[in-house]
C-alpha positions in Angstrom: 18.3 -5.4 -22.4 21.3 -6.3 -20.2 19.2 -5.6 -17.0 16.5 -8.0 -18.2 19.1 -10.6 -19.0 20.6 -10.3 -15.6 17.2 -10.6 -14.0 16.4 -13.7 -16.1 19.6 -15.3 -15.0 18.8 -14.4 -11.4 15.4 -15.9 -11.5 16.7 -19.1 -13.1 19.3 -19.4 -10.3 16.8 -18.8 -7.6 14.4 -21.3 -9.0 17.2 -23.9 -9.5 18.6 -23.4 -6.0 15.1 -23.9 -4.4 15.4 -20.7 -2.3 12.2 -20.2 -0.2 10.4 -16.9 -0.2 10.2 -14.9 3.0 6.8 -13.1 3.4 7.0 -9.7 5.0 4.0 -7.5 5.8 4.2 -3.8 6.8 2.0 -0.7 7.0 2.1 2.0 4.3 4.4 4.9 5.3 6.3 2.6 7.7 9.7 1.0 7.4 10.7 -2.6 6.7 13.9 -4.6 7.3 14.8 -7.4 4.9 17.0 -9.6 7.1 19.9 -11.4 5.4 20.9 -13.6 8.4 24.6 -13.7 7.6 25.8 -11.8 10.6 28.6 -14.2 11.5 30.3 -14.0 8.1 32.4 -11.4 6.4 30.2 -9.9 3.7 32.0 -8.6 0.6 29.1 -7.2 -1.3 25.3 -7.2 -1.6 22.9 -6.6 -4.4 19.1 -6.0 -4.3 16.7 -6.4 -7.2 13.0 -6.3 -7.8 11.2 -7.9 -10.8 11.8 -4.7 -12.8 15.0 -3.1 -11.7 18.3 -3.1 -9.8 17.8 -1.1 -6.6 20.7 1.0 -5.4 21.5 0.4 -1.7 23.2 3.0 0.4 26.1 1.4 2.4 25.1 2.9 5.7 21.8 3.6 7.5 22.8 7.3 7.9 22.2 7.9 4.2 19.4 10.2 3.0 18.1 7.6 0.6 15.1 5.3 1.3 17.1 2.1 0.8 20.1 1.4 3.0 22.2 -1.3 4.5 22.0 -2.0 8.3 24.4 -4.0 10.4 26.1 -6.7 8.3 23.8 -7.0 5.3 20.2 -6.3 6.3 18.3 -4.0 3.9 16.1 -1.2 5.3 13.4 0.4 3.1 11.9 3.5 4.6 8.6 5.4 4.1 6.9 2.5 2.3 4.4 3.2 -0.5 2.2 0.9 -2.5 4.7 0.8 -5.3 7.2 -1.0 -3.0 5.0 -4.1 -2.8 6.2 -7.1 -4.6 9.1 -9.6 -4.8 12.7 -8.8 -3.9 15.9 -10.7 -4.5 18.9 -10.2 -2.3 22.4 -11.5 -3.3 25.0 -11.6 -0.6 28.7 -12.3 -1.4 30.6 -13.4 1.6 33.8 -15.3 2.6 33.5 -18.7 4.1 35.8 -20.3 6.7 38.3 -21.1 4.0 38.4 -17.5 2.9 36.7 -18.4 -0.4 34.1 -16.0 -1.9 30.6 -17.5 -2.0 27.2 -16.2 -2.9 23.8 -16.7 -1.3 20.3 -15.7 -2.4 17.3 -14.6 -0.4 13.8 -13.9 -1.8 11.2 -11.7 -0.1 7.5 -11.0 -0.9 6.6 -7.6 0.5 3.0 -6.9 1.3 1.8 -3.4 2.1 -1.3 -2.6 4.3 -3.3 0.6 4.7 -6.6 1.9 6.0 -8.7 4.8 4.6 -12.1 6.3 5.5 -14.4 7.8 2.9 -17.6 9.8 3.2 -20.8 8.7 1.4 -21.0 10.2 -2.1 -17.3 11.1 -2.3 -14.7 9.7 -4.7 -12.4 6.9 -3.5 -9.0 6.8 -5.3 -6.7 3.8 -4.7 -3.2 4.0 -6.2 -2.9 0.2 -6.4 -2.7 -0.8 -10.1 1.0 -1.5 -10.1 2.8 -3.0 -13.1 2.8 -6.4 -11.4 -0.8 -6.2 -10.3 -3.0 -8.9 -11.9 -6.4 -8.4 -10.2 -8.2 -6.5 -7.4 -10.7 -8.2 -5.1 -13.2 -6.9 -2.7 -14.6 -8.4 0.5 -17.6 -6.6 2.1 -18.0 -6.3 5.8 -20.9 -8.7 5.9 -19.5 -11.4 3.5 -16.5 -13.7 3.7 -16.3 -14.2 -0.1 -14.0 -12.2 -2.3 -15.4 -10.7 -5.5 -13.2 -9.5 -8.4 -13.6 -5.8 -9.3 -10.7 -5.5 -11.7 -8.3 -7.7 -13.6 -5.6 -7.1 -16.1 -7.3 -9.4 -18.6 -11.0 -8.3 -18.2 -10.7 -4.8 -16.9 -13.3 -3.2 -14.6 -16.1 -5.5 -13.5 -18.3 -3.3 -11.3 -20.4 -0.2 -11.9 -19.1 3.2 -10.7 -15.5 2.0 -10.9 -13.1 3.6 -13.4 -9.3 3.5 -13.8 -6.9 6.3 -14.5 -3.1 5.7 -14.7 -2.4 3.5 -11.7 -5.6 4.5 -9.8 -8.7 2.4 -9.2 -11.5 5.0 -8.7 -14.8 4.3 -7.0 -17.3 7.1 -7.9 -20.0 8.1 -5.5 -18.9 5.9 -2.6 -21.7 4.0 -0.7 -21.8 1.8 2.3 -21.7 -1.3 0.1 -18.3 -0.2 -1.2 -16.8 -0.4 2.3 -14.7 -3.5 3.3 -11.3 -4.9 2.4 -9.6 -4.5 -1.0 -6.6 -6.7 -1.9 -4.3 -6.6 -4.9 -2.8 -9.9 -6.2 0.0 -10.6 -8.6 -0.2 -13.2 -11.4 1.0 -15.9 -9.0 -1.7 -15.1 -6.5 0.6 -13.4 -4.0 -1.0 -10.5 -2.1 0.7 -7.2 -2.9 -1.6 -4.7 -1.2 -4.4 -4.8 1.3 -6.6 -1.7 2.0 -9.3 -1.6 4.6 -12.0 1.0 3.6 -14.5 2.3 6.1 -17.4 4.6 5.7 -17.1 7.9 7.7 -20.2 9.8 8.9 -21.1 12.9 7.0 -21.3 16.3 8.6 -24.7 17.7 9.2 -26.0 19.6 6.1 -27.9 22.9 6.3 -31.3 21.1 6.4 -30.2 18.9 9.3 -28.7 21.9 11.1 -32.0 23.8 10.8 -33.8 20.7 12.2 -31.4 20.6 15.1 -31.9 24.4 15.7 -35.7 24.0 15.7 -35.4 21.1 18.1 -33.3 23.2 20.4 -35.8 26.0 20.3 -38.8 23.8 21.4 -37.8 23.7 25.1 -37.3 27.5 25.2 -40.8 28.2 23.7 -42.3 25.7 26.1 -40.7 27.4 29.1 -42.0 30.8 27.9 -45.5 29.5 27.4 -45.5 27.8 30.8 -44.3 30.9 32.5 -47.1 32.9 30.8 -49.7 30.4 32.0 -48.4 30.5 35.6 -48.4 34.3 35.5 -52.0 34.4 34.1 -53.2 31.9 36.8 -51.6 34.0 39.5 -53.3 37.2 38.3 -56.6 35.4 38.1 -56.3 34.1 41.6 -55.3 37.5 42.9 -58.3 39.1 41.1 -60.7 36.6 42.6 -59.3 37.1 46.1 -59.6 40.9 45.7 -63.2 40.6 44.6 -64.1 38.3 47.4 -62.6 40.6 50.0 -64.4 43.6 48.5 -67.7 41.6 48.5 -67.3 40.7 52.2 -66.4 44.3 53.1 -69.4 45.8 51.4 -71.7 43.3 53.1 
């Protein structure tokens, strides 16, 4: 209860102070730096929050944790996952020129990108239904329009799509399912973007047999051709022998 009260007070302060939001986009499994831009000041303390929790920050970048402080007050988040997408609030306590303790806020909107490749007929599982996800949209490779495939209010809106825990599952993937999927929060901010491509299937046993038969054709053709040449040579040799014998007997 106390955490939610602190978060509510934080949001009220941010909205009242008119702090602008810094948009940051990074690849899944990569790292991101949330820059505080207070390098010239003596920082006393920093605090990082998301919409749902207070995030512990390791004081040095040599820590084993994923979230650590770098330089004066920059925040580094390592090995990003989809669950890291969303809004962050950074509070920086620093001393001004009069040695008075002051506080500044910075707000970040973190957007995570990824690319996956799926074979036709297989299952595509996207771990994108975060607690702050409001809808999922799809844009095909041949269309510029976005169509809604899931929303928190209406649920699944396309055949062959199911949900399980935080996963959006597309069953029996087809070429029409390829394209770009994006996840939006309730304010319309993009949380996640996934580019999905169709990979080529390996040859099945039927295709392999066809390939083997195709490869056998030139061999059979060569054998038949060699046999015809040999037969023609024997025929010519026989005719020559008979002609010689005929002239000799004459």
